[in-house]
Steps between C-alpha positions, in 0.01 A plus 500: 500500500389821332306782667286728289386856562141624515527625141622159383219339696239729333645401155485128589134547599411659173517861614248468787457824696677555826177501699386170340826325590486630863138358513644169385751505781235572755276222366796257511500447117864622482787461746610814678832656414814511704648832599868533410676828556177698517349352185255214441608204294342164412657165432415436137475126557235566766302713268525243216391217721203695635390601146514131394296399801241772421481381138467139583354444858514125458877510493514608874 
């Protein structure tokens, strides 16, 4: 289980802007992060799964 930082998340999403990513969180397109020690992190597997689902909705 690997957690990624917001910077790593942005890179995984092709350099999307911070505001665009937060809009994705609000719209439910991306899972929200987990706060650990005052910083936000995301489970890389959750992000990868969600990106696959967005690319191929029939696989849900």
